[in-house]
C-alpha positions in Angstrom: -58.9 15.5 -5.7 -58.4 18.5 -4.0 -56.8 17.3 -0.9 -53.9 14.8 -3.4 -53.5 18.3 -5.2 -52.6 20.5 -2.1 -50.5 17.3 -0.6 -48.5 16.8 -3.7 -48.2 21.0 -3.7 -47.4 21.2 -0.2 -44.7 18.1 -0.7 -43.1 20.5 -3.8 -42.6 23.2 -1.6 -41.6 21.7 1.6 -37.5 21.8 1.3 -37.7 25.5 0.4 -38.2 27.0 4.1 -35.7 29.9 3.4 -36.8 31.0 -0.1 -40.7 30.7 1.2 -40.2 32.5 3.9 -37.9 35.3 2.0 -41.3 35.4 -0.6 -43.2 36.3 2.6 -41.4 39.3 3.8 -41.0 40.5 0.7 -44.3 40.8 0.3 -45.0 42.0 3.7 -41.9 44.8 2.5 -43.8 45.8 -0.2 -46.7 46.5 1.0 -45.4 48.8 3.6 -43.3 50.4 1.1 -46.4 50.9 -1.3 -48.9 51.8 1.7 -46.4 53.3 4.6 -44.3 55.3 2.7 -46.3 57.8 1.1 -47.6 58.4 4.6 -44.5 59.2 6.2 -44.2 61.8 3.3 -47.4 63.4 4.8 -46.0 63.3 8.2 -43.0 64.7 7.4 -44.6 67.5 5.2 -47.0 68.1 8.0 -44.8 68.8 10.9 -42.8 71.3 8.2 -46.1 72.8 7.8 -46.8 72.7 11.8 -43.4 73.7 13.5 -41.6 75.8 10.6 -39.6 77.7 13.3 -38.1 74.8 14.8 -35.1 73.1 13.7 -35.9 70.2 11.5 -33.7 68.2 12.5 -35.3 67.5 15.5 -38.6 67.4 14.0 -38.0 65.5 10.8 -35.3 62.9 12.4 -37.6 60.0 13.0 -40.0 59.7 10.0 -36.8 60.1 8.3 -35.0 57.1 9.6 -38.3 54.9 9.3 -38.2 56.2 5.7 -34.9 55.3 5.0 -35.4 51.6 6.9 -38.1 51.0 5.1 -36.8 51.9 1.9 -33.4 49.9 2.7 -35.7 46.7 3.7 -37.8 46.7 0.6 -34.8 47.0 -1.5 -32.7 44.1 0.8 -35.4 41.6 0.5 -35.9 42.6 -2.8 -32.6 41.3 -3.6 -32.8 38.3 -1.7 -36.5 37.2 -3.9 -34.0 37.1 -7.0 -31.3 35.1 -5.5 -33.4 32.3 -3.7 -36.5 32.4 -5.6 -35.9 33.4 -9.1 -32.3 31.8 -9.2 -32.6 28.9 -6.8 -36.0 28.1 -5.8 -38.2 27.9 -9.3 -35.8 26.3 -10.9 -35.1 23.4 -8.3 -38.7 23.1 -7.7 -39.5 22.8 -11.5 -36.6 20.0 -12.1 -38.6 18.4 -9.0 -41.9 18.3 -10.1 -41.4 17.3 -13.5 -38.7 13.7 -11.8 -41.6 13.2 -9.7 -44.7 13.1 -12.0 -42.4 11.2 -14.7 -41.3 8.9 -11.8 -45.4 8.6 -11.1 -46.0 8.2 -14.6 -43.4 5.2 -14.8 -45.2 3.4 -12.2 -48.6 3.4 -14.2 -49.9 0.1 -16.0 -49.3 -0.3 -19.6 -53.1 -0.4 -19.7 -52.9 3.7 -18.5 -50.9 4.3 -21.9 -53.0 2.6 -24.1 -55.8 5.0 -23.0 -53.7 8.7 -22.9 -51.6 9.7 -25.5 -48.1 10.5 -24.9 -48.0 13.8 -26.4 -51.3 14.8 -23.5 -49.0 13.6 -20.6 -46.1 15.2 -21.7 -48.3 18.6 -22.0 -49.7 17.7 -18.7 -46.8 17.5 -16.9 -44.9 20.7 -18.8 -48.2 22.4 -17.3 -48.0 21.2 -14.0 -44.2 22.2 -13.8 -45.1 25.8 -14.7 -48.3 26.1 -12.7 -47.2 25.1 -9.2 -44.2 27.7 -9.1 -46.6 30.4 -10.7 -49.5 29.7 -8.6 -47.5 29.8 -5.2 -45.8 33.4 -6.4 -48.9 34.6 -7.2 -50.7 33.4 -3.7 -47.9 34.9 -1.5 -46.9 38.2 -4.1 -50.4 38.8 -5.3 -52.6 37.6 -2.9 -51.1 38.3 0.2 -49.0 40.9 -0.4 -52.2 43.0 -2.0 -54.0 41.4 1.3 -51.2 43.8 3.6 -51.4 47.0 1.3 -55.1 47.2 1.4 -54.7 46.7 5.3 -51.9 49.1 5.8 -53.5 51.7 3.7 -57.2 51.2 5.6 -55.2 52.1 8.9 -52.9 55.0 7.7 -56.4 56.8 5.8 -58.2 56.1 9.1 -55.7 57.9 11.2 -56.1 61.4 8.1 -59.8 60.6 8.1 -62.1 57.8 8.8 -64.2 58.5 5.9 -61.4 57.8 3.7 -60.8 54.8 4.9 -64.3 53.8 4.9 -64.5 54.8 1.1 -61.5 52.3 0.7 -63.4 49.5 2.1 -67.0 49.7 0.4 -64.4 50.5 -2.5 -62.6 46.9 -2.1 -65.5 45.1 -1.3 -67.5 46.2 -4.1 -64.9 45.3 -7.0 -64.4 41.6 -4.5 -67.8 41.0 -4.4 -67.8 42.1 -8.3 -65.1 39.4 -8.8 -66.8 36.6 -6.8 -70.1 36.8 -8.8 -68.4 37.5 -12.5 -65.9 34.2 -11.7 -67.7 31.0 -12.8 -68.9 33.3 -16.2 -65.1 34.2 -16.9 -63.8 30.7 -15.9 -66.2 29.4 -18.4 -65.2 32.2 -21.5 -61.5 30.8 -20.1 -62.2 27.6 -20.6 -63.6 27.9 -24.4 -60.9 30.3 -24.9 -58.4 27.4 -24.3 -60.7 24.6 -26.1 -60.8 26.6 -29.3 -56.9 27.6 -28.9 -56.8 23.8 -29.5 -58.3 23.0 -32.3 
C-alpha cells in the first residue's frame, strides 16, 4: 500500500520540477540565513575588535558582501517560492489530484459504491487533495530546512568552540530520541481525538 501511495505522490509531483527545485532552494536559503548570518555578524564584530586601527573597509568588505549576498538570495528565492509554489503549483496540484481521484472512482464497480458512502468518499478525496501538497511542503520546508540549519549551526559552532557543537548535537539527539519514543503514543492520541471529533 505504501508503494502505491508513494507512486501516486510521485505522479502528482512529476510535472512540477521547477517549483520543487525552488522549494529546495528556498529551504537551503532559509537554512543558510538562519545559521550563517549570525556567524557572519560575529566575524564582523570580532574583526572590528581585533583590528581597531585598521581600515574598516579592508577588513569588513568580504563578510559584508557575503552577508548582503545571502540576504538578497534568500529574499529573492522567497518571492520565487510565493509565485511558483503558492500561486501556481499548489492550486494546480490540488486540481490534478482531484481530477485523478475522480477519474479513478468513476472506474470502480457498482458494488464498491454499495459498500462505501458517497459522502465518505468525497471527504477522503478532499483530505487527499489537501494532504499531499501539505506533506510535500512539510518534508521540504520543515524537515530538509531544519536538518540543514542544524548541520550548518554545528559547523559554525565548532569553529567557535567544539564544546558548543557537542552540546548542540546532544540536545538534537535527545529531542529526536524523545520524539521517536513518544511518536506511537502521540499517534494513538491523535487517532482517538480525530475519532471523537467526528462523533
